[in-house]
N, C-alpha and C positions, 0 to 999 in steps of 0.2 A: 848364575844368579837366578833366583826364583822370582819371577814377577808376581806383583801383588795379587792379580787375578788367580794365578796358579796357587799361590799360598792359601787363599780363601777357600778354593776348591779343595785343596789337600786337608785343610783343617776341617772343613765341613764333612768330608768323607770320613775322617776319623772320629769325629763326634757322632756321626750317624751310626757308627759301628760299636760305639761304647755300649748301648743297652744290650746288643747281642753278645758281645764279649762278657758283660757282667752276667747275663743270664747263664751263659755257657759255663761260667766259673762257679756259680753257686753250688754249694755242696748238697748232696742228696739229704732228704730230711732224716733225722735219727729215728731209728726203729726201736720199739713199736711206734707206728703212726696211728693215732687215735682221731678219728673224725667226729665232730660234735655238731649236731644240727639243732639249734635252739629255735623255738617258735617266737621268742622274744626279741627285743632290741638288746644291744650289748649293755646298755645302762640297766635296763629292767631285769636282765638276767644276771647281773654281776655277782649277787649273793650266792645264787645256785652254782654258777661256774666256779667260784671260789671254793665252794664245799666239794665240788667234783675234783678240782685240782688237789686239794688237801688230801682227800681220801686216796687219790692215785699215788701221792708223795708217800703217804703211809705204807703203801704197798711196794715202794721202790721205784715208782715211775715218776721222773721229774722232768716236766716240760723244759726242753732246751739243754738238758744235761744228758739223759739217756733215753728220752722218748720226745715224741712232737704231738702237740695238739693242734689239729686243723679246725678252726672254729668258723661256722657260718650262722648268721642270725637272719631270722625272718621278719623281725620288726613289727610282729603282730598281724602279719597278712598270711593266712593259711595257704593262699595261692603260690607263695613263694617256695614253699617246701619242696615241690617236685624238682624245679631246676637246681635247687641248691643241693638236693640229694644226689642228683646226676652228677653235678660238679664234684661232690665229695667222693662218690663211688669211683670216679675217674682217676682219683689219686691212689686208688688201691690200698685203702688203709687196712690195718690188721683188725680193727674193730670199728664199727660205726656206731655212735650213740645218738639216738633220735628221741628228743625230749617232749614229744606230743603225739597225739593220735594222727593228725595230718602228717607229720613228719615220719612216723612210723610206716604209714602206708606208702609214703613217697620213697623211703629207704628200700622197702621190701620190692617196690616196682623197679627201682634202680639196679638191684643186684640180688640175686638169690644165691650168691656163693660167699659173699664177705659176711662175717658174723655181725649180727646187729643186736644191740641192747636198746630196748625202747621204754619210754614212759607213756603208757597209754591210758586214756580215760574211757574209751569204749572197751567192752568185753573183747579181749584179743581173739577168742574162738569165733564169737558171733561175727566179727569183722573180717575173719578169715586169715588173720595174722599168724595164729597158732592153731595146731591140731587139737590140743587139750591143754589145760592150765598145767597139770602135773608133767606132762611130756610134750613141749611145743612142737617138736619136729622141725624140720627146714633150718633156716639159718637166724632164727629170731628168738630172743628170750627178753625178759625185762620185768617191769613193775606195772601193775594194774591199779591206778590210783583211785579210781571210783568204784571199786568193786562192791562197795557197800550201798546197796539200793535204797536204804533208809536215810541216806545222808541229806537229801533235800528235805525230807520231812524233819530231820533234827534241826536244820537251819530254820525253818519256818517256825518250829516249836520254841527255839531260842528267841526269835524275834517276838513272839507272842508274850514271852515272859518278861521282856523289858518294855514293850510298847502297850500302855493300858488301852484297853478297848479295841484292839486290833482286830479288824474285820475284812480288810482289803489291802492286798499288797500288789506291787509291780514287779514283774520278772524282766530283768535287763539282760539281753542276750544277743550274740551274733549267731543268727540261725545257720549260717554257712559253716560255722566251726563245730565239728562233731563233739567236742567237750562241752559246749554250751547247749547243743541240741539235745543232749542227754536229759537236761532239765524238763524239756517240753512234756514227755509222757509221764515224768515222775511227779511233777508238781500237782496236777489235778487230784491225784490220789492223796498226796500229803495235805492239800488244802481242804478237801472234803472232810478228812479225818479231823482237822482242826476247825471246822466251820468257818473257813476264810475263803473269801472271794479273791480273784486275782486277774491281772492284765498283763499281757505280754508286749514289751517294748523292744523293737530290734534296732541293734547298733552294728552297722558294718563298717563303720569309720568313725572313729573318736573325734575327728575333726568337724563332725557334723553333730556333736552332742547338744548344740543350742536348739536345734529342731526337735530332738528328742525330748529335752528338758520341757519344752513347751507343751508337748503331748503329755508327758507325766503330770505336769503341773495341773492341767485341765481334767485329769482322769479320776481324782479324788482318791488317790492311793494314800495310805498311811505309812507305808515303809517299802523298801525295795529289797529284793533278793537279786544279787548281781552274779551273773556268770563268771566262770573262771577260765574261759578260753584265752587264747594268746591276744586277740584283739582288745579285750577289756584289760586284761593284766598288763599289756604294754602301755595302755593308757590309763593306769590306775590313778595317777595324780588328777587327771581331768575328770574321771568318773567320780571320785570322792569329792572333789570340788564342786561337782554338779549336785551331788547329794546335799552337800553343805548349803549350797545356794537355795535349794528347794526346801531346806529345813526338813529333810527326811531321814529317819534312821535307816540303816541299810546293814545287811549282812553279807559277807563276802567269803570266798573259798579259801583264801591264802592270807597269812599274816602281813604279807606286803602291803595289802590294802589298808589294814589297821594302822600300820607304821606310816602310811601316806595320809592319815586322817580320816579313815573310815571308822565307823563305829564299832564293828566287831566282825571276827572271822572265825570260821570253824571248818577245819579240813586238815589234810595231811600236811606235814611239815615238809616244805619243799626242799630245803638243804639237805635234810635226812634222806629224801627221795634220791637226791643226786649222789649222795655218799653210797646208798644202797646200790645204785646204778654202776658206780665206780668199782665196787667190790665184784659185781658181775663182770665187768670188763676185765678185772684182774684174773678172775678165775678162767676166762677164755684166753687170755694171753698165755696162761700157764698150761693150756692145752685142753681144757674142758670144752665140749661142744654145746653150743646154745640149744640144739635139739634136746639135750638131755637136762637141762637146767629148768627147773619149774619156774613158771610165771609168779612173781612174788606180789604180795599185798604190802601197803604201807605199815611201818611198824609203830608209827605214832600219829595220832590225830591231836590237834590242840584248839583250844578256845581262847582268843585273845580279845580284850575289851580296851578300847580307848576312852578312858574316863573324861579326858579333856574335851573330846567330841560329844560325849554323853551330856556334859555340862553345857556346851554350846547350843545343844538341842533342847536343853530344858529337861532332860531325862534323869530321874533318880533311879540308879541302879541299886537294887536291893543287895543287902549284904549277903543273903543267901545265894544270890545269883554270882557275886564276886567269889564266893567260896568255890564255885564250880570251874572258875577260869584257871587256865595254865599260866597266864600272865595278864597284868593289867598295864596300860600305858597311861601315865599320868602327866 
């Protein structure tokens, strides 16, 4: 007869062994294994990841059927890219997709052998990721999304077209994010060309936007140019809500901000960028070397205007401006 104490010990021992047994019985991931390093939160990146999956599916790679996607999310914190890249590289994926400049640098630091497809804001050659745009060399290729140096100037010009008497704007950025930091040297040139003054406001944590809002409110700016790095993109609901509270028109880099209530956005279409990246992943999986695949530029830029927000701000968007847009949100 098994005594009660022995029985409890026996059951406890079996229970303790269950997790080990379960891990031991888990099947190996389906190949190809594609590691995905997103700078955003899962919620903020949902549209882009869906586009990436869809494009892979069109190429014959279906997650859970004949391929595996290992997803890691930075949650808007650039510093998280390095440990997440190391974690993904340890899985030995067939291809690693890093969807930001901090992620690209972290992925390259984590492995020089696993093929990497990147989405970079910085010039990949200047940042040391690639040897040349036409022939990157090494294990990295991808898309350079801010290759147009005139992009900041175009955004300021668009603001000036819809904000009467615009002479002073605020630049909202996380200076620790390379994507946002690119605006710092470009804005003075653009502002001088349009006879506009500006002030920089730093946002390292969207949870502290109230303090930033107080500084913006006291600075006498008439509109905002908002950075498009991961910190602000992940917190786009909070950022657009702050602009609404301050009754300030703002222009953003991606349409996700306009969808979240921002006045307007001008920049590359992110789902298209992720589909573009998936095609590069597919070419690598079929045997091409990243070293030989040229760094690409975005195929489409889009201007989105939220007319509901314009009305709330008391702005009348001219018909001539509406004709320039790719889409209006009403």
